[in-house]
ZAKOLZA-926966 format. One record per residue (C-alpha): residue number from 1; residue in one letter; chain; x, y, z. Coordinates in nm, 2 decimals, padded with zeros to 4 digits. Layout:
{site NUM, A, A, {X, Y, Z}}
...
//
This chain:
{site 1, R, A, {-00.01, 00.05, 00.05}}
{site 2, R, A, {00.24, 00.21, 00.15}}
{site 3, S, A, {00.47, 00.17, -00.21}}
{site 4, L, A, {00.12, 00.28, -00.43}}
{site 5, S, A, {00.05, 00.58, -00.25}}
{site 6, C, A, {00.49, 00.66, -00.34}}
{site 7, Q, A, {00.38, 00.62, -00.73}}
{site 8, R, A, {00.03, 00.82, -00.73}}
{site 9, V, A, {00.30, 01.06, -00.56}}
{site 10, L, A, {00.55, 01.05, -00.76}}
{site 11, S, A, {00.36, 01.06, -01.07}}
{site 12, I, A, {00.11, 01.44, -00.96}}
{site 13, S, A, {00.48, 01.58, -00.89}}
{site 14, L, A, {00.59, 01.41, -01.27}}
{site 15, N, A, {00.25, 01.53, -01.45}}
{site 16, A, A, {00.31, 01.85, -01.25}}
{site 17, I, A, {00.70, 01.92, -01.41}}
{site 18, L, A, {00.57, 01.78, -01.75}}
{site 19, F, A, {00.27, 02.09, -01.67}}
{site 20, Q, A, {00.52, 02.27, -01.62}}
{site 21, A, A, {00.73, 02.23, -01.92}}
{site 22, V, A, {00.51, 02.23, -02.19}}
{site 23, L, A, {00.39, 02.59, -02.02}}
{site 24, V, A, {00.66, 02.66, -02.06}}
{site 25, L, A, {00.83, 02.56, -02.40}}
{site 26, C, A, {00.41, 02.69, -02.57}}
{site 27, V, A, {00.28, 02.92, -02.34}}
{site 28, L, A, {00.54, 03.27, -02.29}}
{site 29, P, A, {00.71, 03.27, -02.60}}
{site 30, R, A, {00.43, 03.37, -02.77}}
{site 31, S, A, {00.35, 03.64, -02.48}}
{site 32, S, A, {00.65, 03.91, -02.40}}
{site 33, L, A, {00.96, 03.76, -02.32}}
{site 34, S, A, {01.28, 03.91, -02.28}}
{site 35, R, A, {01.62, 03.80, -02.41}}
{site 36, D, A, {02.01, 03.86, -02.34}}
{site 37, I, A, {02.21, 03.69, -02.62}}
{site 38, F, A, {02.59, 03.76, -02.57}}
{site 39, Q, A, {02.73, 03.49, -02.74}}
{site 40, P, A, {02.95, 03.49, -03.12}}
{site 41, V, A, {02.75, 03.63, -03.36}}
{site 42, N, A, {02.57, 03.34, -03.65}}
{site 43, I, A, {02.50, 03.57, -03.93}}
{site 44, N, A, {02.21, 03.27, -04.01}}
{site 45, N, A, {02.03, 03.37, -03.68}}
{site 46, A, A, {01.74, 03.50, -03.80}}
{site 47, D, A, {01.66, 03.66, -03.49}}
{site 48, L, A, {01.91, 03.90, -03.46}}
{site 49, K, A, {01.90, 03.99, -03.83}}
{site 50, R, A, {01.61, 04.11, -03.88}}
{site 51, V, A, {01.72, 04.32, -03.59}}
{site 52, V, A, {02.08, 04.41, -03.67}}
{site 53, Q, A, {01.92, 04.53, -04.09}}
{site 54, F, A, {01.63, 04.65, -03.93}}
{site 55, A, A, {01.85, 04.92, -03.69}}
{site 56, L, A, {02.12, 04.98, -04.07}}
{site 57, D, A, {01.78, 05.00, -04.30}}
{site 58, H, A, {01.66, 05.26, -04.11}}
{site 59, D, A, {01.97, 05.46, -03.95}}
{site 60, A, A, {02.05, 05.59, -04.30}}
{site 61, G, A, {02.36, 05.77, -04.12}}
{site 62, A, A, {02.17, 06.04, -03.87}}
{site 63, G, A, {02.16, 05.83, -03.55}}
{site 64, K, A, {01.83, 05.81, -03.53}}
{site 65, Y, A, {01.87, 05.51, -03.34}}
{site 66, G, A, {02.24, 05.60, -03.20}}
{site 67, L, A, {02.32, 05.28, -03.53}}
{site 68, S, A, {02.71, 05.38, -03.54}}
{site 69, S, A, {02.68, 05.44, -03.98}}
{site 70, I, A, {03.09, 05.25, -03.92}}
{site 71, V, A, {02.87, 04.94, -03.88}}
{site 72, S, A, {02.74, 04.87, -04.22}}
{site 73, A, A, {02.60, 04.53, -04.42}}
{site 74, S, A, {02.97, 04.37, -04.55}}
{site 75, V, A, {03.14, 04.42, -04.23}}
{site 76, L, A, {02.86, 04.22, -04.02}}
{site 77, A, A, {02.87, 03.96, -04.29}}
{site 78, K, A, {03.22, 03.92, -04.29}}
{site 79, S, A, {03.34, 04.01, -03.92}}
{site 80, S, A, {03.37, 03.78, -03.60}}
{site 81, F, A, {03.17, 04.01, -03.35}}
{site 82, R, A, {02.99, 03.99, -03.01}}
{site 83, Y, A, {02.72, 04.11, -02.95}}
{site 84, K, A, {02.47, 04.18, -02.72}}
{site 85, V, A, {02.12, 04.16, -02.79}}
{site 86, T, A, {01.84, 04.25, -02.53}}
{site 87, A, A, {01.47, 04.22, -02.70}}
{site 88, N, A, {01.10, 04.22, -02.68}}
{site 89, L, A, {00.95, 04.04, -02.84}}
{site 90, V, A, {00.52, 04.06, -02.87}}
{site 91, S, A, {00.26, 03.78, -02.88}}
{site 92, N, A, {00.28, 03.82, -03.32}}
{site 93, G, A, {00.60, 03.76, -03.23}}
{site 94, A, A, {00.76, 04.14, -03.36}}
{site 95, I, A, {01.04, 04.29, -03.24}}
{site 96, S, A, {00.86, 04.59, -02.98}}
{site 97, L, A, {01.14, 04.71, -02.83}}
{site 98, C, A, {01.52, 04.66, -02.92}}
{site 99, T, A, {01.94, 04.71, -02.79}}
{site 100, I, A, {02.20, 04.56, -02.95}}
{site 101, S, A, {02.57, 04.61, -02.89}}
{site 102, I, A, {02.87, 04.54, -03.06}}
{site 103, F, A, {03.20, 04.47, -02.93}}
{site 104, D, A, {03.52, 04.34, -03.12}}
{site 105, V, A, {03.47, 04.42, -03.51}}
{site 106, P, A, {03.84, 04.27, -03.62}}
{site 107, S, A, {03.76, 04.41, -03.95}}
{site 108, I, A, {03.78, 04.80, -03.86}}
{site 109, N, A, {04.03, 04.73, -03.57}}
{site 110, R, A, {03.89, 04.89, -03.20}}
{site 111, T, A, {03.62, 04.74, -02.99}}
{site 112, L, A, {03.25, 04.93, -03.09}}
{site 113, V, A, {03.02, 04.95, -02.82}}
{site 114, T, A, {02.67, 05.00, -03.08}}
{site 115, S, A, {02.31, 05.04, -02.87}}
{site 116, F, A, {01.97, 05.14, -03.08}}
{site 117, N, A, {01.65, 05.10, -02.91}}
{site 118, C, A, {01.38, 05.09, -03.17}}
{site 119, S, A, {01.01, 05.15, -03.09}}
{site 120, L, A, {00.87, 05.03, -03.47}}
{site 121, P, A, {00.74, 04.71, -03.48}}
{site 122, I, A, {00.97, 04.50, -03.65}}
{site 123, P, A, {00.84, 04.22, -03.94}}
//
């Protein structure tokens, strides 16, 4: 009898853990979620590429989003650098708020710290 009740408690506990895992994996990504990434850049990373391209398209050298004009698409494509991205994803998957910091861009032989904030949805 005791082992049966232990099995029942264990089963309930496992179900609760599974439920939490499903909740985290399926429900939370659709709601507002903050991402913080700090790793070697992978230009195939769709989120990063979208955010950076948005910044490049909207900066136009005027510094509207605080993005330095020294960062070009070719530098992004050909260089290896570290970056930190913080993005607030809204429920439809668009990015409403984001900050990018880029460090140690080898091709221009200097440390570059670039940040921008965008309040427009990124398609």
